[in-house]
C-alpha positions as CSV (number, residue, x, y, z in Angstrom):
1,M,140.3,12.0,-14.4
2,L,141.8,13.5,-11.3
3,A,145.3,12.1,-12.1
4,K,145.2,13.2,-15.7
5,I,144.4,16.8,-15.0
6,R,146.8,17.0,-12.1
7,L,149.6,15.5,-14.2
8,E,149.0,18.2,-16.8
9,G,149.4,20.8,-14.1
10,G,145.7,21.6,-13.8
11,I,143.6,21.8,-10.7
12,A,141.1,19.0,-10.0
13,V,139.0,19.2,-6.8
14,A,137.8,15.9,-5.3
15,V,134.9,15.9,-2.8
16,A,132.6,13.3,-1.4
17,S,129.3,13.3,0.6
18,S,130.8,11.4,3.5
19,G,134.2,11.3,5.3
20,I,134.7,7.6,4.6
21,A,134.0,8.1,0.9
22,A,136.4,11.1,0.8
23,T,139.3,8.9,2.0
24,L,139.0,6.9,-1.2
25,L,139.9,9.9,-3.4
26,T,143.4,11.3,-3.7
27,G,143.3,14.7,-2.0
28,G,139.6,14.2,-1.2
29,R,137.6,16.2,1.3
30,T,134.0,16.2,2.3
31,A,131.7,18.5,0.3
32,H,130.6,20.2,3.5
33,S,134.3,21.0,4.3
34,M,135.3,22.1,0.9
35,F,132.3,24.2,-0.1
36,R,131.2,25.2,3.5
37,I,127.7,23.9,2.9
38,P,125.3,24.8,5.8
39,L,124.5,21.9,8.1
40,K,120.8,22.5,7.7
41,P,120.3,24.0,4.2
42,N,117.0,25.2,2.9
43,E,115.7,26.4,-0.4
44,H,117.4,29.7,0.0
45,S,120.7,28.7,1.4
46,T,124.2,29.6,0.1
47,C,127.6,28.3,1.1
48,G,130.0,30.2,3.4
49,I,132.5,31.2,0.7
50,S,133.1,34.8,-0.3
51,K,134.1,35.8,-3.8
52,Q,137.4,37.3,-2.5
53,S,138.5,34.2,-0.6
54,Q,141.3,31.8,-1.5
55,K,138.7,29.0,-1.7
56,A,136.7,31.0,-4.3
57,K,140.0,31.5,-6.3
58,L,140.6,27.7,-6.1
59,I,137.1,27.0,-7.4
60,R,137.5,29.4,-10.3
61,Q,140.8,27.9,-11.3
62,A,139.6,24.3,-11.1
63,R,139.3,22.5,-14.4
64,L,137.2,19.7,-12.9
65,I,135.3,19.0,-9.7
66,I,134.4,15.4,-8.8
67,W,131.6,14.8,-6.3
68,Y,131.7,11.2,-5.1
69,E,128.6,9.4,-3.6
70,A,126.4,12.4,-4.5
71,P,123.0,10.6,-4.2
72,M,123.3,10.5,-0.4
73,M,123.2,14.3,-0.1
74,H,120.0,16.4,0.3
75,R,119.1,18.3,-2.9
76,A,119.3,21.6,-0.9
77,C,123.1,21.0,-0.6
78,F,123.5,21.0,-4.4
79,E,121.2,24.0,-4.8
80,A,123.2,25.9,-2.2
81,V,126.5,25.1,-4.1
82,D,124.8,26.1,-7.3
83,R,123.9,29.5,-6.0
84,T,127.4,30.0,-4.6
85,F,129.2,29.0,-7.8
86,R,127.0,31.2,-9.9
87,D,128.1,34.1,-7.7
88,I,131.8,33.1,-7.6
89,M,131.9,32.7,-11.4
90,D,129.9,35.8,-12.2
91,N,127.7,33.5,-14.3
92,D,124.1,33.4,-13.4
93,T,122.9,31.7,-16.6
94,E,124.5,28.3,-16.3
95,P,124.1,25.7,-13.6
96,F,127.0,25.8,-11.1
97,G,128.3,28.9,-12.8
98,G,129.5,26.8,-15.8
99,K,131.9,24.7,-13.8
100,V,132.6,21.2,-15.0
101,I,131.4,18.8,-12.2
102,V,131.1,15.0,-12.3
103,F,128.6,13.7,-9.8
104,S,129.0,10.0,-9.2
105,G,127.0,7.5,-7.2
106,D,124.3,4.9,-7.3
107,Y,120.7,5.6,-6.3
108,R,120.3,1.9,-5.3
109,Q,122.6,2.6,-2.4
110,I,122.2,5.3,0.4
111,L,119.6,8.0,-0.1
112,P,119.4,11.2,2.0
113,A,118.6,10.2,5.6
114,L,115.6,12.2,6.9
115,K,114.3,11.5,10.4
116,N,110.9,9.9,10.4
117,A,110.5,10.7,6.7
118,T,108.1,8.9,4.4
119,R,109.2,7.4,1.1
120,A,107.7,10.4,-0.8
121,E,109.6,12.9,1.4
122,T,112.8,11.0,0.9
123,A,112.3,10.9,-2.8
124,K,111.6,14.7,-2.8
125,A,114.9,15.3,-1.0
126,C,116.9,13.5,-3.6
127,F,119.1,15.3,-6.1
128,K,116.9,13.8,-8.9
129,A,114.0,15.9,-7.6
130,S,116.0,19.2,-8.0
131,P,115.5,21.4,-11.1
132,L,119.3,21.1,-11.5
133,W,119.0,17.4,-12.4
134,G,117.5,18.2,-15.9
135,H,120.7,20.1,-16.8
136,L,123.0,17.1,-16.2
137,R,124.3,14.7,-18.8
138,Q,123.9,11.1,-17.5
139,V,126.5,8.4,-18.2
140,H,125.8,4.9,-17.0
141,L,128.7,2.5,-16.2
142,T,127.9,-1.0,-17.3
143,E,131.1,-3.0,-16.7
144,N,132.0,-4.1,-13.2
145,M,135.8,-3.9,-13.2
146,R,136.1,-5.2,-9.7
147,V,134.4,-8.4,-10.7
148,K,136.6,-8.8,-13.8
149,T,139.8,-8.5,-11.7
150,A,138.7,-10.5,-8.7
151,P,140.6,-13.7,-7.8
152,D,137.3,-15.5,-7.9
153,P,135.3,-14.0,-10.7
154,D,132.4,-16.4,-10.4
155,G,131.9,-15.7,-6.7
156,A,132.4,-12.0,-7.2
157,A,129.8,-12.0,-10.0
158,E,127.3,-13.9,-7.8
159,F,127.8,-11.4,-5.0
160,S,127.4,-8.5,-7.5
161,D,124.2,-9.9,-8.8
162,F,122.9,-10.3,-5.2
163,L,123.6,-6.6,-4.5
164,L,121.8,-5.6,-7.8
165,Q,118.8,-7.7,-6.8
166,I,118.6,-5.9,-3.4
167,G,119.1,-2.4,-5.1
168,E,116.4,-3.1,-7.7
169,G,113.9,-4.6,-5.2
170,R,114.0,-8.0,-6.8
171,F,115.3,-9.9,-3.7
172,P,112.5,-11.2,-1.5
173,S,112.0,-9.3,1.7
174,N,111.2,-10.8,5.1
175,P,108.1,-9.2,6.7
176,D,108.9,-10.9,10.0
177,I,111.8,-8.5,10.4
178,G,110.3,-5.3,9.1
179,E,109.1,-3.6,5.9
180,G,111.7,-3.9,3.2
181,D,114.2,-5.9,5.4
182,I,115.8,-9.0,4.0
183,C,117.6,-12.1,5.4
184,I,121.2,-12.3,4.1
185,P,121.9,-15.8,2.7
186,R,124.0,-17.9,5.2
187,D,126.7,-18.6,2.6
188,M,127.3,-14.8,2.3
189,C,127.8,-14.4,6.1
190,L,131.2,-14.5,7.6
191,V,131.1,-16.7,10.7
192,P,134.5,-16.7,12.3
193,N,135.7,-19.7,14.3
194,R,137.6,-17.9,17.1
195,Q,136.9,-17.5,20.8
196,V,136.4,-14.1,22.5
197,P,139.7,-13.2,24.2
198,T,139.4,-12.1,27.8
199,S,142.5,-10.0,28.1
200,D,145.1,-8.1,26.0
201,E,147.5,-10.9,26.6
202,D,145.2,-13.3,24.7
203,Y,145.4,-11.1,21.7
204,S,149.2,-11.3,21.6
205,S,149.2,-15.1,21.6
206,D,149.3,-17.3,18.6
207,E,147.5,-15.4,15.8
208,N,146.9,-18.6,13.8
209,A,145.2,-20.4,16.7
210,E,141.6,-21.7,15.9
211,V,139.2,-21.3,18.8
212,E,135.4,-21.0,19.1
213,I,133.4,-17.8,19.3
214,P,129.6,-17.2,19.2
215,N,127.7,-16.8,16.0
216,F,126.5,-13.2,16.0
217,S,123.6,-12.1,13.7
218,L,123.4,-8.7,12.1
219,L,119.7,-8.4,12.8
220,P,117.5,-10.3,15.3
221,Q,115.3,-13.1,14.0
222,R,111.6,-13.1,14.8
223,R,112.0,-16.0,17.2
224,D,114.5,-14.0,19.2
225,L,112.2,-11.1,19.4
226,D,109.3,-13.2,20.6
227,H,111.2,-13.9,23.8
228,T,111.9,-10.3,24.7
229,S,109.8,-7.3,25.7
230,L,111.1,-5.3,22.7
231,L,108.3,-6.3,20.3
232,G,105.5,-4.3,21.8
233,P,104.3,-0.8,21.1
234,E,105.8,1.0,18.1
235,E,108.1,3.2,20.3
236,N,109.6,0.0,21.8
237,R,109.8,-1.8,18.5
238,R,112.0,1.0,17.0
239,L,114.6,0.1,19.6
240,R,114.6,-3.6,19.1
241,T,117.5,-3.8,16.5
242,A,119.8,-1.5,18.5
243,N,119.2,-3.3,21.8
244,V,119.5,-6.8,20.4
245,L,122.7,-5.8,18.5
246,I,124.3,-4.4,21.6
247,D,123.4,-7.5,23.6
248,A,124.8,-9.8,20.9
249,M,128.0,-7.8,20.1
250,Y,128.9,-6.9,23.7
251,P,127.7,-9.7,25.9
252,E,130.4,-9.0,28.5
253,I,129.9,-5.2,28.4
254,G,129.2,-5.1,32.1
255,D,132.5,-6.7,33.0
256,D,135.4,-4.7,34.5
257,D,138.8,-4.3,32.8
258,L,137.8,-5.3,29.3
259,P,140.7,-4.9,26.8
260,D,140.3,-2.1,24.3
261,Q,140.6,-4.6,21.4
262,Y,137.3,-6.1,22.7
263,F,135.4,-3.1,21.4
264,V,137.5,-2.6,18.3
265,D,136.6,-6.1,17.1
266,R,132.9,-5.6,17.6
267,A,132.2,-2.2,16.1
268,I,128.5,-1.6,15.1
269,L,129.0,0.5,12.0
270,A,125.5,1.4,10.8
271,P,122.2,1.1,12.6
272,T,119.3,1.7,10.3
273,N,117.7,5.1,10.0
274,A,114.3,3.6,11.0
275,N,115.7,2.7,14.4
276,Q,117.2,6.1,15.3
């Protein structure tokens, strides 16, 4: 859609709810950057765009706006954009001032992250809970093109079904880890067979060499926690995942003169919201 409109000489705006998602869109930016959404919006917030600004002119001229990974944003963000667009477009009778916006995403994935929120509070913060949701036309995508074009369609289909089971709550959880947490099947874990290099020089040696490295787990198992002091009062229990992950991923963190690549190869991308 973006390419078609742009090839026709029109303006199509691409935004996403996160920076990583924005990099997947041609000309993509975060919604906060593009629309100047407040960092802590409330039920009365508007965006920092004046009607006379160049950004307002761009929004008026845009034939299409695509908002990628929309479900992970708080409903107050969409409502702030709605109020601002109505003002920019001089149209207070239609949602978003009558602009054509495609919101895409999957509510089986990341929801708005609220600190110490209950399930009910998280659900209330979702876009679906906003009065704006009733004005949207919903279109469901049913064909997984990535599976169809994968080199191993059967394996890709199995992994896709595994993700759907998790998203729909059909995959059995493991109460020993925590509420709603699961154990990833061993055959779906990547366990490399390479040794931890000790210097930058080791990284520049034979790239095809096969050496041993430890088998790191994404989450600690119950038997690991039983031998630590982390599984105690609730305030200590909240820290268990982060501490065990750090110990597992950076066993030599206290050593001097570690190469930069040591940390690059062991990035911890996403601790869970419950353990913040």
